[in-house]
LOLO-10252 format. One record per residue (C-alpha): residue number from 1; residue in one letter; x, y, z. Coordinates in nm, 3 decimals, decimal comma. Layout:
N
{rec NUM; "A"; {X; Y; Z}}
...
END
This chain:
496
{rec 1; "M"; {5,790; -5,523; -9,693}}
{rec 2; "I"; {5,401; -5,498; -9,688}}
{rec 3; "P"; {5,281; -5,154; -9,789}}
{rec 4; "T"; {5,153; -4,947; -9,496}}
{rec 5; "G"; {4,802; -4,927; -9,631}}
{rec 6; "L"; {4,786; -5,296; -9,690}}
{rec 7; "A"; {4,912; -5,369; -9,335}}
{rec 8; "A"; {4,631; -5,170; -9,185}}
{rec 9; "A"; {4,375; -5,354; -9,397}}
{rec 10; "V"; {4,520; -5,689; -9,282}}
{rec 11; "I"; {4,510; -5,587; -8,919}}
{rec 12; "A"; {4,155; -5,460; -8,949}}
{rec 13; "A"; {4,044; -5,777; -9,105}}
{rec 14; "F"; {4,208; -5,989; -8,833}}
{rec 15; "V"; {4,028; -5,787; -8,569}}
{rec 16; "V"; {3,697; -5,841; -8,736}}
{rec 17; "Q"; {3,751; -6,207; -8,753}}
{rec 18; "S"; {3,884; -6,251; -8,400}}
{rec 19; "S"; {3,643; -6,032; -8,203}}
{rec 20; "S"; {3,264; -5,983; -8,201}}
{rec 21; "L"; {3,131; -5,641; -8,152}}
{rec 22; "S"; {2,956; -5,739; -7,828}}
{rec 23; "D"; {3,289; -5,874; -7,695}}
{rec 24; "A"; {3,475; -5,547; -7,782}}
{rec 25; "V"; {3,191; -5,350; -7,602}}
{rec 26; "L"; {3,210; -5,578; -7,301}}
{rec 27; "Y"; {3,574; -5,520; -7,251}}
{rec 28; "G"; {3,543; -5,141; -7,325}}
{rec 29; "D"; {3,779; -5,161; -7,618}}
{rec 30; "V"; {3,680; -4,835; -7,793}}
{rec 31; "K"; {3,928; -4,864; -8,078}}
{rec 32; "T"; {3,819; -5,223; -8,168}}
{rec 33; "V"; {3,457; -5,104; -8,158}}
{rec 34; "Q"; {3,534; -4,818; -8,391}}
{rec 35; "T"; {3,736; -5,056; -8,633}}
{rec 36; "L"; {3,455; -5,315; -8,625}}
{rec 37; "I"; {3,181; -5,051; -8,700}}
{rec 38; "A"; {3,403; -4,911; -8,980}}
{rec 39; "S"; {3,439; -5,262; -9,121}}
{rec 40; "G"; {3,070; -5,298; -9,149}}
{rec 41; "A"; {2,979; -5,496; -8,832}}
{rec 42; "N"; {2,609; -5,528; -8,761}}
{rec 43; "V"; {2,552; -5,299; -8,464}}
{rec 44; "N"; {2,208; -5,469; -8,399}}
{rec 45; "E"; {2,334; -5,825; -8,405}}
{rec 46; "V"; {2,216; -6,033; -8,121}}
{rec 47; "D"; {2,486; -6,240; -7,933}}
{rec 48; "A"; {2,479; -6,586; -7,776}}
{rec 49; "T"; {2,324; -6,431; -7,465}}
{rec 50; "G"; {2,043; -6,265; -7,645}}
{rec 51; "M"; {2,184; -5,919; -7,613}}
{rec 52; "T"; {2,278; -5,652; -7,871}}
{rec 53; "P"; {2,596; -5,448; -7,844}}
{rec 54; "L"; {2,394; -5,153; -7,714}}
{rec 55; "M"; {2,234; -5,358; -7,444}}
{rec 56; "V"; {2,578; -5,471; -7,343}}
{rec 57; "A"; {2,705; -5,109; -7,329}}
{rec 58; "A"; {2,396; -5,008; -7,129}}
{rec 59; "S"; {2,451; -5,288; -6,867}}
{rec 60; "E"; {2,816; -5,221; -6,837}}
{rec 61; "G"; {2,798; -4,838; -6,831}}
{rec 62; "K"; {3,010; -4,783; -7,146}}
{rec 63; "T"; {2,871; -4,432; -7,225}}
{rec 64; "A"; {3,114; -4,343; -7,503}}
{rec 65; "I"; {3,070; -4,678; -7,666}}
{rec 66; "A"; {2,696; -4,648; -7,629}}
{rec 67; "Q"; {2,717; -4,311; -7,820}}
{rec 68; "L"; {2,930; -4,469; -8,096}}
{rec 69; "L"; {2,671; -4,746; -8,148}}
{rec 70; "V"; {2,373; -4,519; -8,153}}
{rec 71; "D"; {2,548; -4,293; -8,403}}
{rec 72; "A"; {2,617; -4,593; -8,617}}
{rec 73; "G"; {2,239; -4,680; -8,630}}
{rec 74; "A"; {2,192; -4,905; -8,318}}
{rec 75; "D"; {1,812; -4,940; -8,257}}
{rec 76; "V"; {1,746; -4,787; -7,907}}
{rec 77; "Q"; {1,401; -4,972; -7,919}}
{rec 78; "Q"; {1,531; -5,315; -7,994}}
{rec 79; "A"; {1,437; -5,579; -7,737}}
{rec 80; "G"; {1,570; -5,921; -7,650}}
{rec 81; "E"; {1,358; -6,242; -7,659}}
{rec 82; "D"; {1,228; -6,161; -7,310}}
{rec 83; "G"; {1,131; -5,803; -7,419}}
{rec 84; "T"; {1,417; -5,639; -7,235}}
{rec 85; "T"; {1,540; -5,324; -7,389}}
{rec 86; "A"; {1,878; -5,139; -7,355}}
{rec 87; "L"; {1,707; -4,883; -7,133}}
{rec 88; "M"; {1,590; -5,156; -6,902}}
{rec 89; "R"; {1,938; -5,295; -6,891}}
{rec 90; "A"; {2,078; -4,955; -6,797}}
{rec 91; "A"; {1,817; -4,916; -6,528}}
{rec 92; "S"; {1,890; -5,247; -6,384}}
{rec 93; "A"; {2,247; -5,149; -6,326}}
{rec 94; "N"; {2,183; -4,779; -6,224}}
{rec 95; "R"; {2,361; -4,640; -6,543}}
{rec 96; "V"; {2,189; -4,300; -6,529}}
{rec 97; "D"; {2,403; -4,127; -6,794}}
{rec 98; "I"; {2,329; -4,402; -7,049}}
{rec 99; "M"; {1,950; -4,397; -6,953}}
{rec 100; "K"; {1,952; -4,024; -7,033}}
{rec 101; "Q"; {2,133; -4,084; -7,358}}
{rec 102; "L"; {1,898; -4,349; -7,472}}
{rec 103; "V"; {1,584; -4,154; -7,391}}
{rec 104; "A"; {1,729; -3,855; -7,576}}
{rec 105; "K"; {1,781; -4,085; -7,878}}
{rec 106; "G"; {1,411; -4,188; -7,863}}
{rec 107; "A"; {1,403; -4,494; -7,631}}
{rec 108; "D"; {1,044; -4,556; -7,503}}
{rec 109; "V"; {1,061; -4,493; -7,131}}
{rec 110; "N"; {0,745; -4,692; -7,077}}
{rec 111; "A"; {0,829; -4,992; -7,291}}
{rec 112; "K"; {0,748; -5,332; -7,120}}
{rec 113; "N"; {0,919; -5,665; -7,133}}
{rec 114; "K"; {0,723; -5,986; -7,163}}
{rec 115; "G"; {0,655; -5,982; -6,798}}
{rec 116; "G"; {0,507; -5,632; -6,808}}
{rec 117; "M"; {0,804; -5,464; -6,631}}
{rec 118; "T"; {0,920; -5,120; -6,733}}
{rec 119; "A"; {1,255; -4,951; -6,678}}
{rec 120; "L"; {1,105; -4,767; -6,381}}
{rec 121; "M"; {1,005; -5,093; -6,218}}
{rec 122; "V"; {1,345; -5,237; -6,277}}
{rec 123; "A"; {1,519; -4,936; -6,126}}
{rec 124; "A"; {1,278; -4,929; -5,834}}
{rec 125; "F"; {1,342; -5,300; -5,764}}
{rec 126; "G"; {1,714; -5,228; -5,747}}
{rec 127; "G"; {1,664; -4,954; -5,506}}
{rec 128; "Y"; {1,818; -4,694; -5,742}}
{rec 129; "A"; {1,661; -4,362; -5,633}}
{rec 130; "T"; {1,869; -4,154; -5,890}}
{rec 131; "A"; {1,764; -4,375; -6,181}}
{rec 132; "V"; {1,399; -4,360; -6,062}}
{rec 133; "R"; {1,412; -3,975; -6,050}}
{rec 134; "A"; {1,567; -3,955; -6,399}}
{rec 135; "L"; {1,301; -4,183; -6,548}}
{rec 136; "L"; {1,020; -3,993; -6,381}}
{rec 137; "A"; {1,161; -3,672; -6,517}}
{rec 138; "D"; {1,145; -3,835; -6,855}}
{rec 139; "K"; {0,768; -3,903; -6,811}}
{rec 140; "A"; {0,788; -4,262; -6,691}}
{rec 141; "D"; {0,451; -4,378; -6,579}}
{rec 142; "S"; {0,467; -4,424; -6,205}}
{rec 143; "N"; {0,152; -4,636; -6,181}}
{rec 144; "A"; {0,225; -4,884; -6,469}}
{rec 145; "K"; {0,153; -5,237; -6,382}}
{rec 146; "D"; {0,329; -5,563; -6,488}}
{rec 147; "N"; {0,145; -5,882; -6,577}}
{rec 148; "Q"; {0,081; -5,953; -6,215}}
{rec 149; "G"; {-0,055; -5,616; -6,141}}
{rec 150; "R"; {0,265; -5,503; -5,968}}
{rec 151; "T"; {0,376; -5,137; -5,974}}
{rec 152; "A"; {0,710; -4,968; -5,939}}
{rec 153; "L"; {0,602; -4,860; -5,584}}
{rec 154; "M"; {0,561; -5,230; -5,495}}
{rec 155; "A"; {0,917; -5,306; -5,644}}
{rec 156; "A"; {1,053; -5,024; -5,424}}
{rec 157; "A"; {0,879; -5,150; -5,106}}
{rec 158; "T"; {1,044; -5,486; -5,183}}
{rec 159; "S"; {1,386; -5,333; -5,213}}
{rec 160; "G"; {1,319; -5,124; -4,903}}
{rec 161; "D"; {1,518; -4,814; -5,014}}
{rec 162; "P"; {1,355; -4,507; -4,846}}
{rec 163; "P"; {1,477; -4,253; -5,109}}
{rec 164; "T"; {1,353; -4,464; -5,396}}
{rec 165; "L"; {1,017; -4,495; -5,222}}
{rec 166; "E"; {0,989; -4,129; -5,150}}
{rec 167; "A"; {1,093; -4,050; -5,510}}
{rec 168; "L"; {0,805; -4,262; -5,650}}
{rec 169; "L"; {0,556; -4,114; -5,404}}
{rec 170; "A"; {0,666; -3,764; -5,492}}
{rec 171; "G"; {0,625; -3,868; -5,868}}
{rec 172; "G"; {0,253; -3,961; -5,830}}
{rec 173; "A"; {0,282; -4,335; -5,744}}
{rec 174; "A"; {-0,043; -4,457; -5,578}}
{rec 175; "P"; {0,036; -4,589; -5,225}}
{rec 176; "A"; {-0,291; -4,794; -5,229}}
{rec 177; "A"; {-0,242; -4,968; -5,559}}
{rec 178; "V"; {-0,341; -5,338; -5,550}}
{rec 179; "D"; {-0,193; -5,621; -5,752}}
{rec 180; "A"; {-0,357; -5,937; -5,891}}
{rec 181; "G"; {-0,335; -6,109; -5,552}}
{rec 182; "H"; {-0,477; -5,814; -5,359}}
{rec 183; "G"; {-0,136; -5,713; -5,227}}
{rec 184; "T"; {-0,050; -5,351; -5,174}}
{rec 185; "P"; {0,292; -5,181; -5,148}}
{rec 186; "M"; {0,252; -5,222; -4,768}}
{rec 187; "T"; {0,219; -5,598; -4,818}}
{rec 188; "Y"; {0,546; -5,609; -5,012}}
{rec 189; "A"; {0,731; -5,398; -4,755}}
{rec 190; "A"; {0,602; -5,620; -4,466}}
{rec 191; "A"; {0,699; -5,937; -4,631}}
{rec 192; "A"; {1,046; -5,814; -4,682}}
{rec 193; "G"; {1,062; -5,661; -4,327}}
{rec 194; "H"; {1,130; -5,308; -4,442}}
{rec 195; "A"; {0,994; -5,119; -4,141}}
{rec 196; "E"; {1,112; -4,769; -4,277}}
{rec 197; "A"; {0,924; -4,830; -4,608}}
{rec 198; "M"; {0,608; -4,938; -4,404}}
{rec 199; "E"; {0,628; -4,609; -4,201}}
{rec 200; "A"; {0,669; -4,403; -4,518}}
{rec 201; "L"; {0,368; -4,564; -4,675}}
{rec 202; "A"; {0,159; -4,523; -4,346}}
{rec 203; "R"; {0,245; -4,154; -4,362}}
{rec 204; "R"; {0,068; -4,149; -4,705}}
{rec 205; "G"; {-0,236; -4,305; -4,542}}
{rec 206; "L"; {-0,180; -4,667; -4,633}}
{rec 207; "K"; {-0,220; -4,879; -4,310}}
{rec 208; "P"; {-0,110; -5,230; -4,269}}
{rec 209; "N"; {-0,359; -5,499; -4,222}}
{rec 210; "A"; {-0,381; -5,851; -4,067}}
{rec 211; "S"; {-0,228; -6,016; -4,361}}
{rec 212; "D"; {0,061; -5,772; -4,365}}
{rec 213; "L"; {0,130; -5,838; -3,996}}
{rec 214; "A"; {0,114; -6,209; -4,058}}
{rec 215; "L"; {0,374; -6,174; -4,343}}
{rec 216; "A"; {0,603; -5,976; -4,121}}
{rec 217; "A"; {0,565; -6,232; -3,843}}
{rec 218; "A"; {0,631; -6,525; -4,076}}
{rec 219; "G"; {0,949; -6,363; -4,189}}
{rec 220; "C"; {1,075; -6,295; -3,826}}
{rec 221; "H"; {1,080; -5,924; -3,897}}
{rec 222; "V"; {1,040; -5,783; -3,544}}
{rec 223; "Q"; {1,061; -5,410; -3,638}}
{rec 224; "A"; {0,814; -5,455; -3,917}}
{rec 225; "V"; {0,575; -5,635; -3,674}}
{rec 226; "R"; {0,622; -5,338; -3,443}}
{rec 227; "V"; {0,518; -5,087; -3,707}}
{rec 228; "A"; {0,204; -5,298; -3,795}}
{rec 229; "L"; {0,109; -5,315; -3,429}}
{rec 230; "A"; {0,173; -4,934; -3,383}}
{rec 231; "S"; {-0,048; -4,871; -3,679}}
{rec 232; "G"; {-0,339; -5,040; -3,496}}
{rec 233; "V"; {-0,345; -5,395; -3,630}}
{rec 234; "A"; {-0,470; -5,627; -3,377}}
{rec 235; "P"; {-0,207; -5,865; -3,247}}
{rec 236; "Q"; {-0,427; -6,166; -3,275}}
{rec 237; "G"; {-0,499; -6,088; -3,643}}
{rec 238; "V"; {-0,835; -6,218; -3,752}}
{rec 239; "N"; {-0,908; -6,522; -3,531}}
{rec 240; "G"; {-1,010; -6,823; -3,745}}
{rec 241; "E"; {-0,868; -6,673; -4,063}}
{rec 242; "I"; {-0,528; -6,493; -4,023}}
{rec 243; "V"; {-0,336; -6,556; -3,695}}
{rec 244; "P"; {0,006; -6,403; -3,709}}
{rec 245; "L"; {0,119; -6,603; -3,397}}
{rec 246; "L"; {0,080; -6,926; -3,595}}
{rec 247; "Q"; {0,306; -6,795; -3,872}}
{rec 248; "A"; {0,579; -6,683; -3,625}}
{rec 249; "A"; {0,572; -7,009; -3,440}}
{rec 250; "A"; {0,595; -7,220; -3,759}}
{rec 251; "A"; {0,898; -7,015; -3,858}}
{rec 252; "N"; {1,053; -7,037; -3,515}}
{rec 253; "C"; {1,055; -6,667; -3,461}}
{rec 254; "G"; {1,088; -6,643; -3,084}}
{rec 255; "D"; {1,120; -6,258; -3,060}}
{rec 256; "V"; {0,814; -6,209; -3,278}}
{rec 257; "V"; {0,609; -6,468; -3,074}}
{rec 258; "L"; {0,714; -6,290; -2,746}}
{rec 259; "L"; {0,618; -5,944; -2,882}}
{rec 260; "L"; {0,288; -6,061; -3,012}}
{rec 261; "L"; {0,208; -6,231; -2,670}}
{rec 262; "D"; {0,319; -5,917; -2,499}}
{rec 263; "R"; {0,085; -5,716; -2,701}}
{rec 264; "G"; {-0,218; -5,943; -2,608}}
{rec 265; "A"; {-0,230; -6,218; -2,872}}
{rec 266; "S"; {-0,402; -6,533; -2,749}}
{rec 267; "V"; {-0,154; -6,822; -2,719}}
{rec 268; "N"; {-0,432; -7,067; -2,794}}
{rec 269; "A"; {-0,583; -6,870; -3,093}}
{rec 270; "R"; {-0,688; -7,096; -3,384}}
{rec 271; "D"; {-0,703; -7,064; -3,759}}
{rec 272; "G"; {-0,970; -7,187; -3,977}}
{rec 273; "D"; {-0,839; -7,540; -3,965}}
{rec 274; "G"; {-0,842; -7,537; -3,588}}
{rec 275; "W"; {-0,459; -7,525; -3,571}}
{rec 276; "T"; {-0,292; -7,340; -3,285}}
{rec 277; "A"; {0,066; -7,199; -3,253}}
{rec 278; "L"; {0,169; -7,495; -3,055}}
{rec 279; "M"; {0,058; -7,735; -3,333}}
{rec 280; "K"; {0,253; -7,535; -3,587}}
{rec 281; "A"; {0,571; -7,535; -3,380}}
{rec 282; "A"; {0,525; -7,914; -3,300}}
{rec 283; "E"; {0,471; -8,009; -3,662}}
{rec 284; "A"; {0,771; -7,805; -3,781}}
{rec 285; "G"; {0,996; -7,961; -3,505}}
{rec 286; "H"; {1,086; -7,653; -3,299}}
{rec 287; "P"; {1,136; -7,773; -2,941}}
{rec 288; "E"; {1,239; -7,440; -2,804}}
{rec 289; "M"; {0,940; -7,281; -2,954}}
{rec 290; "V"; {0,717; -7,553; -2,810}}
{rec 291; "R"; {0,865; -7,482; -2,464}}
{rec 292; "L"; {0,816; -7,104; -2,497}}
{rec 293; "L"; {0,451; -7,142; -2,595}}
{rec 294; "M"; {0,378; -7,391; -2,319}}
{rec 295; "D"; {0,554; -7,158; -2,067}}
{rec 296; "H"; {0,294; -6,895; -2,174}}
{rec 297; "G"; {-0,004; -7,124; -2,131}}
{rec 298; "A"; {-0,044; -7,309; -2,467}}
{rec 299; "N"; {-0,289; -7,608; -2,434}}
{rec 300; "M"; {-0,131; -7,918; -2,567}}
{rec 301; "N"; {-0,475; -8,089; -2,548}}
{rec 302; "V"; {-0,642; -7,879; -2,812}}
{rec 303; "A"; {-0,735; -8,073; -3,127}}
{rec 304; "D"; {-0,761; -7,935; -3,480}}
{rec 305; "A"; {-1,052; -7,984; -3,724}}
{rec 306; "N"; {-0,922; -8,352; -3,796}}
{rec 307; "G"; {-0,884; -8,444; -3,427}}
{rec 308; "R"; {-0,520; -8,407; -3,419}}
{rec 309; "T"; {-0,334; -8,255; -3,110}}
{rec 310; "A"; {0,007; -8,093; -3,110}}
{rec 311; "W"; {0,143; -8,416; -2,952}}
{rec 312; "M"; {0,010; -8,626; -3,237}}
{rec 313; "L"; {0,155; -8,395; -3,495}}
{rec 314; "A"; {0,489; -8,413; -3,334}}
{rec 315; "A"; {0,475; -8,795; -3,333}}
{rec 316; "M"; {0,363; -8,797; -3,698}}
{rec 317; "G"; {0,661; -8,590; -3,791}}
{rec 318; "G"; {0,903; -8,805; -3,598}}
{rec 319; "H"; {1,000; -8,530; -3,361}}
{rec 320; "T"; {1,047; -8,748; -3,057}}
{rec 321; "D"; {1,214; -8,472; -2,859}}
{rec 322; "I"; {0,900; -8,268; -2,877}}
{rec 323; "A"; {0,681; -8,568; -2,786}}
{rec 324; "E"; {0,905; -8,616; -2,474}}
{rec 325; "I"; {0,832; -8,252; -2,380}}
{rec 326; "F"; {0,471; -8,307; -2,392}}
{rec 327; "K"; {0,501; -8,634; -2,203}}
{rec 328; "A"; {0,698; -8,488; -1,923}}
{rec 329; "A"; {0,466; -8,172; -1,899}}
{rec 330; "R"; {0,167; -8,409; -1,870}}
{rec 331; "A"; {0,332; -8,621; -1,605}}
{rec 332; "A"; {0,435; -8,320; -1,402}}
{rec 333; "Q"; {0,091; -8,166; -1,400}}
{rec 334; "G"; {-0,094; -8,498; -1,357}}
{rec 335; "P"; {-0,459; -8,535; -1,478}}
{rec 336; "S"; {-0,583; -8,193; -1,556}}
{rec 337; "H"; {-0,944; -8,293; -1,565}}
{rec 338; "R"; {-1,165; -8,485; -1,320}}
{rec 339; "L"; {-1,407; -8,739; -1,478}}
{rec 340; "T"; {-1,742; -8,785; -1,325}}
{rec 341; "V"; {-1,758; -9,167; -1,275}}
{rec 342; "T"; {-2,079; -9,331; -1,141}}
{rec 343; "S"; {-2,212; -9,685; -1,110}}
{rec 344; "A"; {-2,567; -9,820; -1,084}}
{rec 345; "A"; {-2,430; -10,087; -0,851}}
{rec 346; "L"; {-2,153; -9,921; -0,655}}
{rec 347; "K"; {-2,185; -9,631; -0,397}}
{rec 348; "N"; {-1,893; -9,437; -0,258}}
{rec 349; "D"; {-1,781; -9,572; 0,080}}
{rec 350; "Q"; {-2,063; -9,837; 0,065}}
{rec 351; "P"; {-2,002; -10,216; 0,048}}
{rec 352; "V"; {-1,978; -10,373; -0,292}}
{rec 353; "P"; {-2,300; -10,585; -0,360}}
{rec 354; "R"; {-2,229; -10,956; -0,320}}
{rec 355; "Q"; {-2,301; -11,018; -0,688}}
{rec 356; "Y"; {-1,979; -10,834; -0,781}}
{rec 357; "T"; {-1,751; -11,018; -0,528}}
{rec 358; "A"; {-1,577; -11,345; -0,511}}
{rec 359; "D"; {-1,847; -11,457; -0,273}}
{rec 360; "G"; {-2,110; -11,394; -0,535}}
{rec 361; "R"; {-2,103; -11,440; -0,917}}
{rec 362; "N"; {-1,781; -11,232; -0,962}}
{rec 363; "D"; {-1,968; -11,020; -1,214}}
{rec 364; "S"; {-1,787; -10,688; -1,311}}
{rec 365; "P"; {-1,987; -10,396; -1,196}}
{rec 366; "P"; {-2,129; -10,140; -1,443}}
{rec 367; "L"; {-1,956; -9,808; -1,472}}
{rec 368; "A"; {-2,044; -9,477; -1,653}}
{rec 369; "W"; {-1,857; -9,157; -1,696}}
{rec 370; "S"; {-1,916; -8,804; -1,810}}
{rec 371; "N"; {-1,757; -8,464; -1,812}}
{rec 372; "V"; {-1,509; -8,600; -2,060}}
{rec 373; "P"; {-1,230; -8,353; -2,184}}
{rec 374; "D"; {-1,164; -8,274; -2,551}}
{rec 375; "G"; {-0,911; -8,493; -2,728}}
{rec 376; "V"; {-0,990; -8,834; -2,568}}
{rec 377; "K"; {-0,916; -9,130; -2,793}}
{rec 378; "S"; {-0,963; -9,427; -2,560}}
{rec 379; "F"; {-1,033; -9,518; -2,204}}
{rec 380; "A"; {-0,874; -9,775; -1,956}}
{rec 381; "I"; {-1,003; -9,904; -1,620}}
{rec 382; "V"; {-0,815; -10,042; -1,324}}
{rec 383; "C"; {-0,976; -10,188; -1,008}}
{rec 384; "E"; {-0,727; -10,207; -0,723}}
{rec 385; "D"; {-0,727; -10,259; -0,350}}
{rec 386; "P"; {-0,460; -10,039; -0,177}}
{rec 387; "D"; {-0,529; -10,226; 0,159}}
{rec 388; "A"; {-0,381; -10,558; 0,005}}
{rec 389; "G"; {-0,090; -10,666; -0,199}}
{rec 390; "S"; {0,287; -10,697; -0,137}}
{rec 391; "P"; {0,361; -10,426; -0,226}}
{rec 392; "P"; {0,003; -10,276; -0,256}}
{rec 393; "P"; {-0,215; -10,235; -0,433}}
{rec 394; "F"; {-0,366; -10,568; -0,520}}
{rec 395; "V"; {-0,515; -10,559; -0,877}}
{rec 396; "H"; {-0,860; -10,714; -0,938}}
{rec 397; "W"; {-0,915; -10,590; -1,292}}
{rec 398; "V"; {-0,747; -10,432; -1,590}}
{rec 399; "I"; {-0,939; -10,334; -1,906}}
{rec 400; "Y"; {-0,828; -10,098; -2,182}}
{rec 401; "N"; {-0,869; -10,017; -2,550}}
{rec 402; "I"; {-1,216; -9,904; -2,463}}
{rec 403; "P"; {-1,319; -9,663; -2,765}}
{rec 404; "G"; {-1,302; -9,296; -2,715}}
{rec 405; "E"; {-1,669; -9,243; -2,792}}
{rec 406; "A"; {-1,783; -9,487; -2,526}}
{rec 407; "S"; {-1,947; -9,340; -2,207}}
{rec 408; "A"; {-2,022; -9,656; -2,010}}
{rec 409; "L"; {-1,923; -10,007; -1,930}}
{rec 410; "P"; {-2,195; -10,275; -1,895}}
{rec 411; "E"; {-2,184; -10,516; -1,614}}
{rec 412; "A"; {-2,070; -10,874; -1,637}}
{rec 413; "I"; {-1,789; -10,831; -1,894}}
{rec 414; "P"; {-1,722; -11,185; -2,044}}
{rec 415; "F"; {-1,472; -11,409; -1,865}}
{rec 416; "E"; {-1,353; -11,591; -2,177}}
{rec 417; "P"; {-1,093; -11,407; -2,391}}
{rec 418; "N"; {-1,247; -11,548; -2,708}}
{rec 419; "Q"; {-1,593; -11,406; -2,616}}
{rec 420; "P"; {-1,680; -11,083; -2,805}}
{rec 421; "M"; {-1,707; -10,766; -2,602}}
{rec 422; "P"; {-2,045; -10,584; -2,584}}
{rec 423; "K"; {-2,085; -10,358; -2,894}}
{rec 424; "E"; {-2,064; -10,031; -2,704}}
{rec 425; "I"; {-1,703; -10,121; -2,600}}
{rec 426; "A"; {-1,614; -10,338; -2,908}}
{rec 427; "G"; {-1,239; -10,380; -2,928}}
{rec 428; "A"; {-1,180; -10,348; -2,554}}
{rec 429; "V"; {-0,912; -10,591; -2,405}}
{rec 430; "Q"; {-0,887; -10,723; -2,053}}
{rec 431; "G"; {-0,533; -10,732; -1,908}}
{rec 432; "L"; {-0,382; -10,946; -1,626}}
{rec 433; "S"; {-0,509; -10,895; -1,275}}
{rec 434; "G"; {-0,311; -10,984; -0,955}}
{rec 435; "F"; {-0,440; -11,336; -1,004}}
{rec 436; "R"; {-0,254; -11,342; -1,338}}
{rec 437; "R"; {-0,590; -11,390; -1,523}}
{rec 438; "P"; {-0,725; -11,164; -1,798}}
{rec 439; "Y"; {-1,071; -11,098; -1,640}}
{rec 440; "Y"; {-1,234; -10,934; -1,346}}
{rec 441; "R"; {-1,231; -11,108; -1,010}}
{rec 442; "G"; {-1,404; -10,939; -0,723}}
{rec 443; "P"; {-1,331; -10,865; -0,371}}
{rec 444; "A"; {-1,231; -11,154; -0,140}}
{rec 445; "P"; {-1,026; -11,002; 0,147}}
{rec 446; "P"; {-0,926; -11,190; 0,454}}
{rec 447; "P"; {-1,180; -11,151; 0,741}}
{rec 448; "G"; {-1,169; -10,886; 0,994}}
{rec 449; "K"; {-1,069; -10,567; 0,796}}
{rec 450; "V"; {-1,258; -10,334; 0,561}}
{rec 451; "H"; {-1,084; -10,310; 0,225}}
{rec 452; "H"; {-1,135; -10,015; -0,024}}
{rec 453; "Y"; {-1,189; -10,097; -0,400}}
{rec 454; "H"; {-1,093; -9,809; -0,645}}
{rec 455; "F"; {-1,248; -9,833; -0,983}}
{rec 456; "I"; {-1,035; -9,595; -1,171}}
{rec 457; "V"; {-1,130; -9,468; -1,517}}
{rec 458; "Y"; {-0,852; -9,315; -1,725}}
{rec 459; "A"; {-0,938; -9,081; -2,020}}
{rec 460; "L"; {-0,637; -9,103; -2,272}}
{rec 461; "D"; {-0,522; -8,923; -2,571}}
{rec 462; "L"; {-0,391; -9,250; -2,708}}
{rec 463; "L"; {-0,573; -9,457; -2,980}}
{rec 464; "P"; {-0,705; -9,793; -2,856}}
{rec 465; "E"; {-0,416; -10,001; -2,996}}
{rec 466; "F"; {-0,240; -10,145; -2,687}}
{rec 467; "K"; {-0,144; -10,514; -2,717}}
{rec 468; "P"; {-0,321; -10,774; -2,507}}
{rec 469; "G"; {-0,182; -10,910; -2,177}}
{rec 470; "L"; {-0,078; -10,574; -2,007}}
{rec 471; "T"; {-0,060; -10,572; -1,620}}
{rec 472; "R"; {-0,157; -10,264; -1,427}}
{rec 473; "S"; {0,208; -10,168; -1,417}}
{rec 474; "D"; {0,250; -10,211; -1,795}}
{rec 475; "L"; {-0,056; -10,009; -1,858}}
{rec 476; "L"; {0,045; -9,717; -1,627}}
{rec 477; "D"; {0,384; -9,703; -1,792}}
{rec 478; "A"; {0,223; -9,689; -2,131}}
{rec 479; "I"; {-0,023; -9,416; -2,042}}
{rec 480; "K"; {0,210; -9,195; -1,841}}
{rec 481; "G"; {0,192; -8,844; -1,982}}
{rec 482; "H"; {-0,118; -8,939; -2,191}}
{rec 483; "I"; {-0,386; -8,912; -1,924}}
{rec 484; "L"; {-0,638; -8,625; -2,010}}
{rec 485; "G"; {-0,851; -8,692; -1,702}}
{rec 486; "Q"; {-0,949; -8,957; -1,459}}
{rec 487; "G"; {-1,224; -9,030; -1,189}}
{rec 488; "E"; {-1,317; -9,314; -0,957}}
{rec 489; "P"; {-1,579; -9,440; -0,730}}
{rec 490; "V"; {-1,444; -9,610; -0,413}}
{rec 491; "A"; {-1,648; -9,898; -0,263}}
{rec 492; "T"; {-1,578; -10,110; 0,035}}
{rec 493; "Y"; {-1,594; -10,482; 0,127}}
{rec 494; "E"; {-1,540; -10,668; 0,443}}
{rec 495; "R"; {-1,564; -11,034; 0,519}}
{rec 496; "R"; {-1,678; -11,140; 0,854}}
END
């Protein structure tokens, strides 16, 4: 039989070899902790996770074990590689009793980790009002800042716990403190959507601004948006700089968009790059948001600083469902703009001069246009006779891919396909007329009846990239829903 004293020694040795002090602390094994301490275990040894036994006890709320460790010489100021102390660990888990115990043993209540955070900031971020009050009672600095200029009040605003926020304000926290990015506690509350926190800060004189409203809108935080609006922030933000409606549309926040519009935000407000809420929704691929905005008057023809419309952004993003919405809307409303189209040769309701008919030289007549809407990328022209054809109209001319910057068409466009176009319409292409030829052929009606010739100019939001050989029908199908405006002179001709 092994003597009793020897057996105890053997058991103690086995425990020391099979269990680390941090493990024993983690599992709350008081007897093993006592045995290990009595056997000479290092109470300040760092385990594989970078924590000391005291840090583990602080995180797990093992008050009695923490006392054992401190009595055995555990360093209450010791920090891990990231600068985190046992007090910070306790604060992060709302272990108030251990916090008080550590401070009583000399823990620095205002110590900072490598990121500059204090125990007070950690407790505030967790929304632990009791821990915050305890730290403040122990002289924690309520306005200390971390490496990014953030305070405990900003952390509390992020957590959104009203008692924590009130405890800090009562403890002297500055409601108007500003971080390195010019954010205030209100900014953090708005971004996280904590309306109660925003109201508490507003009662202390800190009012939300346009940036705070935009952050709340981007997060789809309806109540936070209401608080910002009730505090006097303009619903349109700062036009050309910060436009909350754009953030809400990009994030597909329908309730926020409706609220902002109801409070007077302009549906076509633009940011510094010329973007509108409709462009944001189209680019992000939100068809229901696109419909909502268009139902409230959003203009799909507005172009940004780079000349891109919402329609183009949808197409670039591969959002064909949204492109179809725009196409259907354009087709339903028809041309929204009337071009002013004139001709030095043609007069409305007057005969076409012989030079421009099949009885003369068959020259195409000159045309000019003005009052062009924004967003035009190209023009197309069709000359048709609704008094002829089976079915009518009979088509005398089709020309397209006319550059968007052109404002006129010279007379006598070349007949031969290989001849270059005049420089002012370089790149233009003639399609197939009713004669199945790719050039203009003038009026030549049967005798005895006046025929009317419509020279229709279409302003398009499409780039001049149509393939050659289009008929009138092909062209109209291709430009359906893309006509920004049109205009036409109507001349006559009669053979006697």
